[in-house]
C-alpha positions as CSV (number, residue, x, y, z in Angstrom):
1,M,-55.6,-14.4,61.2
2,L,-55.1,-11.9,58.4
3,T,-52.2,-12.4,56.0
4,P,-49.7,-9.6,56.3
5,L,-49.6,-7.3,53.3
6,A,-45.8,-6.9,53.6
7,V,-42.8,-8.6,55.1
8,L,-39.9,-6.5,56.4
9,T,-36.8,-8.5,57.0
10,D,-33.4,-7.9,58.5
11,I,-30.5,-9.4,56.4
12,E,-27.5,-10.3,58.6
13,G,-28.4,-13.3,60.6
14,T,-31.9,-13.5,59.1
15,T,-31.7,-14.0,55.4
16,T,-27.9,-14.2,55.2
17,P,-25.3,-15.8,57.5
18,A,-23.6,-13.2,59.7
19,T,-20.4,-15.0,58.8
20,F,-20.8,-13.9,55.2
21,V,-21.0,-10.3,56.1
22,Q,-18.3,-10.3,58.8
23,G,-16.1,-13.0,57.3
24,V,-16.3,-12.4,53.6
25,L,-17.7,-9.0,52.6
26,L,-15.9,-6.8,55.1
27,P,-12.5,-8.4,54.8
28,F,-12.8,-8.4,51.0
29,A,-13.4,-4.6,51.0
30,R,-10.7,-4.0,53.7
31,A,-8.1,-5.8,51.6
32,A,-8.9,-3.8,48.5
33,L,-8.8,-0.3,50.2
34,P,-5.2,0.5,49.3
35,D,-5.7,-0.2,45.6
36,W,-9.0,1.6,45.4
37,T,-7.8,4.7,47.2
38,A,-5.1,5.0,44.6
39,R,-7.7,5.2,41.8
40,I,-8.1,8.9,42.0
41,D,-8.7,9.0,38.3
42,L,-12.2,7.7,39.0
43,P,-14.4,10.7,39.9
44,E,-16.5,8.7,42.3
45,V,-13.4,7.6,44.2
46,A,-12.0,11.1,44.2
47,S,-15.3,12.4,45.7
48,V,-15.1,9.8,48.5
49,L,-11.5,10.7,49.3
50,A,-12.3,14.4,49.4
51,E,-15.2,13.8,51.8
52,V,-12.9,11.7,54.0
53,G,-10.4,14.5,54.0
54,R,-13.0,17.0,55.1
55,M,-14.1,14.7,57.9
56,V,-10.6,13.9,59.1
57,P,-8.3,16.5,57.6
58,D,-5.0,15.7,59.4
59,Q,-4.7,12.0,58.4
60,A,-4.2,10.1,55.2
61,A,-7.6,9.1,53.7
62,L,-6.5,5.4,53.5
63,T,-5.5,5.4,57.2
64,T,-8.9,6.9,58.1
65,L,-10.8,4.4,55.9
66,Q,-8.9,1.4,57.3
67,H,-9.6,2.7,60.9
68,W,-13.3,3.0,60.1
69,S,-13.4,-0.4,58.4
70,D,-11.7,-2.1,61.4
71,R,-14.4,-0.8,63.6
72,D,-17.2,-1.5,61.1
73,L,-18.4,2.1,61.3
74,K,-21.4,2.8,59.1
75,L,-20.1,6.1,57.7
76,A,-21.2,7.2,54.3
77,P,-17.8,7.6,52.6
78,L,-16.6,4.2,53.7
79,Q,-19.9,2.6,52.7
80,Q,-19.7,4.2,49.3
81,L,-16.2,2.9,48.6
82,Q,-17.1,-0.5,50.0
83,G,-20.1,-0.6,47.6
84,M,-17.8,0.1,44.6
85,I,-15.4,-2.6,45.7
86,W,-18.2,-5.2,46.2
87,E,-19.9,-4.2,43.0
88,Q,-16.6,-5.0,41.1
89,G,-16.2,-8.2,43.1
90,Y,-19.7,-9.4,42.2
91,A,-19.2,-8.5,38.6
92,D,-15.9,-10.4,38.5
93,G,-17.5,-13.4,40.1
94,A,-15.2,-13.2,43.1
95,L,-18.3,-12.7,45.3
96,R,-21.7,-14.3,45.5
97,G,-24.4,-13.1,48.0
98,E,-25.0,-15.9,50.4
99,V,-28.6,-16.5,51.5
100,F,-30.1,-19.4,53.6
101,A,-31.6,-22.2,51.5
102,D,-35.2,-21.4,52.7
103,V,-35.0,-17.7,51.7
104,A,-35.3,-17.7,47.9
105,P,-38.3,-20.2,47.8
106,H,-40.2,-18.1,50.3
107,L,-39.4,-14.8,48.6
108,R,-40.9,-16.3,45.4
109,A,-43.9,-17.7,47.2
110,W,-44.6,-14.4,49.0
111,A,-44.3,-12.3,45.9
112,A,-46.5,-14.7,44.0
113,G,-49.1,-14.5,46.8
114,G,-49.2,-10.7,46.6
115,V,-47.1,-10.1,49.7
116,R,-44.5,-7.4,49.2
117,V,-41.1,-8.0,50.7
118,F,-38.7,-5.2,52.0
119,T,-35.3,-5.3,53.6
120,F,-34.0,-3.2,56.4
121,T,-30.5,-3.3,57.8
122,S,-27.5,-1.2,58.8
123,G,-25.7,-2.1,55.5
124,S,-26.1,0.3,52.7
125,I,-28.9,0.0,50.1
126,Q,-26.3,-0.7,47.5
127,A,-24.8,-3.5,49.5
128,Q,-28.3,-5.0,50.0
129,R,-29.1,-4.9,46.3
130,L,-25.8,-6.6,45.5
131,I,-26.4,-9.5,47.9
132,F,-29.8,-10.3,46.4
133,G,-28.8,-9.4,42.9
134,H,-25.9,-11.8,42.8
135,S,-27.1,-14.4,45.3
136,T,-26.2,-18.1,45.5
137,D,-29.8,-18.7,44.3
138,G,-29.5,-16.3,41.3
139,D,-30.9,-12.8,40.9
140,L,-33.5,-12.3,43.7
141,S,-33.5,-8.5,43.6
142,G,-36.7,-8.4,41.6
143,L,-38.5,-10.1,44.5
144,I,-37.7,-7.3,46.8
145,A,-40.1,-4.4,46.6
146,G,-37.8,-2.0,48.4
147,F,-34.5,-1.7,50.4
148,F,-34.0,0.5,53.5
149,D,-31.0,1.3,55.6
150,T,-30.5,3.3,58.8
151,R,-30.8,6.6,57.0
152,I,-34.5,6.2,57.7
153,G,-33.8,5.8,61.5
154,A,-32.2,3.6,64.1
155,K,-33.1,0.0,64.2
156,R,-34.1,0.0,67.8
157,D,-36.3,3.1,67.6
158,P,-40.1,2.5,67.3
159,D,-40.5,5.7,65.3
160,T,-38.3,4.2,62.6
161,Y,-40.8,1.4,62.0
162,V,-43.6,3.9,61.7
163,R,-41.6,5.7,59.1
164,L,-40.9,2.4,57.3
165,A,-44.6,1.5,57.2
166,I,-45.3,4.9,55.7
167,A,-42.6,4.5,53.1
168,M,-44.0,1.0,52.3
169,N,-47.5,2.5,52.1
170,V,-48.7,-0.3,54.4
171,P,-50.3,0.0,57.9
172,T,-48.0,-1.1,60.6
173,A,-50.5,-3.8,61.7
174,A,-50.2,-5.3,58.2
175,V,-46.4,-5.6,58.3
176,A,-44.6,-8.7,59.6
177,F,-41.0,-8.0,60.7
178,L,-38.4,-10.7,60.8
179,S,-35.1,-10.3,62.6
180,D,-32.6,-12.1,64.7
181,T,-32.3,-9.2,67.2
182,E,-34.9,-9.0,70.0
183,A,-34.4,-5.3,70.6
184,E,-35.3,-4.5,67.0
185,L,-38.4,-6.7,67.3
186,D,-39.4,-4.9,70.5
187,A,-39.3,-1.6,68.6
188,A,-41.3,-3.0,65.7
189,T,-43.9,-4.4,68.1
190,T,-44.2,-1.0,69.8
191,A,-44.9,0.5,66.4
192,G,-47.7,-2.0,65.9
193,M,-46.0,-4.6,63.6
194,R,-46.2,-8.3,63.9
195,T,-42.9,-10.0,64.5
196,C,-40.9,-13.3,64.5
197,H,-37.6,-13.8,66.1
198,V,-35.5,-15.8,63.6
199,V,-33.0,-17.9,65.5
200,R,-31.0,-19.9,62.9
201,A,-29.6,-23.3,63.8
202,G,-26.1,-23.2,65.3
203,T,-26.0,-19.6,66.3
204,G,-26.5,-20.2,70.0
205,A,-28.6,-17.1,70.3
206,A,-31.0,-16.7,73.2
207,R,-34.6,-17.3,72.3
208,S,-37.0,-14.4,72.8
209,S,-39.7,-14.7,75.4
210,R,-41.7,-11.8,73.9
211,H,-41.9,-12.8,70.2
212,P,-42.7,-16.0,68.3
213,V,-39.4,-17.8,67.8
214,V,-38.8,-19.5,64.4
215,A,-35.8,-21.4,62.9
216,D,-36.4,-20.4,59.3
217,F,-38.8,-18.7,56.8
218,A,-40.9,-21.8,56.5
219,A,-41.7,-21.6,60.2
220,A,-42.3,-17.8,60.0
221,A,-44.8,-18.4,57.2
222,A,-46.7,-20.9,59.3
223,V,-46.8,-18.5,62.3
224,L,-47.8,-15.4,60.3
225,G,-50.2,-17.0,57.9
226,L,-48.0,-16.2,54.9
227,P,-48.0,-18.3,51.7
228,R,-45.9,-21.5,51.9
229,A,-43.1,-22.3,49.6
């Protein structure tokens, strides 16, 4: 079995507990929206508010942003403002990016073994960088060769994974994709990637019948022939 040249991994539920994103990051940004929308002296905030106004002209920008936030909509102005809020939160020490205990050792082992690691999730690239740059295991961002979000394509569309492989400059057959979502794995398999369904302990998620099922990155490394931590 050939060792993959690259690992492409989902974040929420795969490298990072879903509870961190849903229970920490999103509420943190939601609570800060009133203060940040008042900071019109900051050009980047003023630009976001202007874009929100263009998209929803008959409603206060704060109301619109709160509505989008409550529905976890992946809209560019909201993601941009969330990114600013999180960046400040990480800088202040109010936030630390949570990763599962097995993630950092395997990112290091894979990088040392010449396997490039990329992330792909619906969260913005900035949000991804912040999680790994300010993680509970230190700055891991240097171990990530590239970050991708859904601007490259939908997570359940096989063509997206072809585009990802092209962007990574790796044949699809040489990419291992790790995710906690079976439909995403189906799309990656259709594109020609190898896959593992990561089912973390305690999630109660159904186990795939179409993909190898692993509990952590150590088991994924064993199944895929990746360097062990």
